[in-house]
N, C-alpha and C positions, 0 to 999 in steps of 0.2 A: 778185933776184926769189926769192920762197920758193918751196918745192917744191910747195905749193898752187897758186901762181900759174903755175908751170911746167906743172903737169898741166892745168888749166883753159884755159891758153893753147893747149896741145896739142890739147885737144878742139876748140876754136874753129876752129883751123886745119883739123883734120881735117874738120869739118862744112862748112866754106866751100870746100874745095878740090873739084876736080872729077876724074872718073876712077875707075878700080877697079884693085886688084890682080889679078893672075892668079887664076883660079878656085880657091877653097878649099872643099873639099867639107865643108861643115858650119860654119856661123858662128852662135853664140847672140848675138842682140840682146838686151840687158839694161839697166836702170837702176832708180834709185830716185828717186822724185820727191816733192812736197810732200804727196800724198795718203797717204804712209805714217804709220803710228802704232806707237808703242812700247809694250808692256806691261809693268809691273812688279809684283812681288807686293806687294799692300797699297796700291797707288797707282792712281789712275784713269790711263787710257790718255793718252798725250801724242802730239802731233804729232812727228815725227822731229826737227823743228827745235825745237821747245820741249824736247825731251829733252836734245839736245845742250847748250842754253842752261843746263840744270841739272844736267849731269853734272859731278860734283865732282873726278873724276879727271884732268880735262883739265889739262895743264901749260901755263904760258904759252909761246907760240909754237907750240903744236901746231895741229893741224887734224883734221877728222873726214872719213872716207873709206869706201868701199864697195868690196868684194872679192868673188870667188866662190870658195868651198871646193868641192873635188871629194871625193867619199866614195864607197865602193863597189868593185867589181872587185878587183883585188889591191893597191889602195892601203893602205900602212901608216902612211905619214907624212903630213906637211903638204903638200898639192898644191893650186894656186890656178889659175883660168883665166888665161892670158895676155890682153892686149888690144891690139889695134892703135891706133897713133897716128901722127901726122905729125911727123917730125923737121924742123924749119925748117932747121937748119944743115946737114943732110945732103941736104936737099930730096927726101926719100922717105918712104915708108910702113915702119914697123918695128914689132916687137913688144915691148911692156913685160911684164915677167915677172908683173905683177899682184899680187905680195907686197904692196905698199903701196897697192893699189887706185886709185880715181879720187876727187879731192877733191869735197866738196860745195861748191856755191855757186850764184852767180846767173850765167847764161851771158850776161847782157847784154840778153836779148830777153823778159824778163819770165818766164823758166823758173827754177826753183830745183831743185837736187837733184844727183845724180851722174849724168852722162851724159845728162842731158835736153837737148833733147827727142827725139832720134833714137836714143840708145842708144848704150851701149858695144858693140864687136864683138870676140868672142872666139872663137878656133877650137876646135871640140870634136870634131874627127874621132876623136882620140885615145881618145875616151870613149864612142864610139857602140855598143860591144859589150863586155860584161864580166859576169861572175858573182860576187857579185850585181850587179844593174844599176847603173850609176853614177848617183849623185844630186848635186845642185848646192845649195849653201846661199850664200845673200848674208850676209856679214857686214859690221856696221857697226864701224867703229873709230876709235880716236883715235891719231894718228901723231905722235909726238914724237922729234926726233934719229934719224930712220930706223928707229924701233921702234914696232911695231904692238901696240895693246891692244884686244882685242875687247870691244865695249861692247853689242852687240845682234845677234841672228842671226834669220834667218827660218827657216820650216820647210823640210825638204829636199825637193826635186822632182826626179823620176826624168829621165833622159834622154828616154824616151818621153812622158812627160807635157809636156815643153816643145817637142815638135815643130812646133808653130805658130810658134815663135819662133827655130827654127834654119834659116836661109836657105843657099842654095847658096854664096853668094859674099859676100865683103868688099866694101862699096862706101862710098868715102869721102863720097859725099852720096846717101844712100839716100832713097827716097820710098816713103811708105805701106808701111813694113816694120812688121810686128808685133813688139812688144817685151815681154819679159818683164819686169813690173813688180810684184815683190812689194809688198804693201801693209800687211802685219802682221809686226811683229817683236817678239821677247822679250828683255828687258833682260838682261845679265849683270851679276851683283853687281859693284859697284864695288871696286877693291883694298882699300879700308880696310874695306868691309863683308865681304867675302871673308875677310880677315885675322881680323877678330872671330869671324866664325863657326867658323873653324878652330880658334882658340883656346877657344871656347866648347866645341866637340866634344871636344878634347883634356882639358879640365877635367872634363867628364862622364865620359870614359871613365877618367880617373884616379880620379874618386869611386867609380865602380862596382868598380874593382880593390880599392879600400880596403874597400868595404863586403864583398866576397867573402872577403878576408883576416880580417876581424873576425868 
């Protein structure tokens, strides 16, 4: 089974199981669904699915996923929210580090997205207080051979602005939980485009230096 299949299967088991983990003070419920759109410079907005279908940087065998980046406070490096999922082999709930996110796909019940329809569940207690306030950005990425390439990002949302979506406990089978569902993303230049831009800027800088010397 592919990594995408494993993650989607884990999500399905998570949603169908019963019971709860011991109380976790602060669990963010979040997902990306089919209502999301992606904007690119010079192009009309696309649905997230259409954007994935036209993304030229995707390698064969790769898949698209979503994860949550944490910024603010005393964070200086890459920090991502972990996610609960159910480990069939261990027969228990565990935390995934979240660095490779949750894969996009159809959950078999007519819903398409990442974490639909009940949402991914990520503990956020560690980010409840900080200066500046912690913020969260949903990143869409292409995963290939265990490596993540960010293809689009949401606007940053502060911890306090997400209070309606932060629940007291993790629940394997949630009912009527409010879920943070960003609907607007901005595309990140594809690798080839980024390289061309960098080369163009370098050439422009070189010509300016030549003009100064002349």
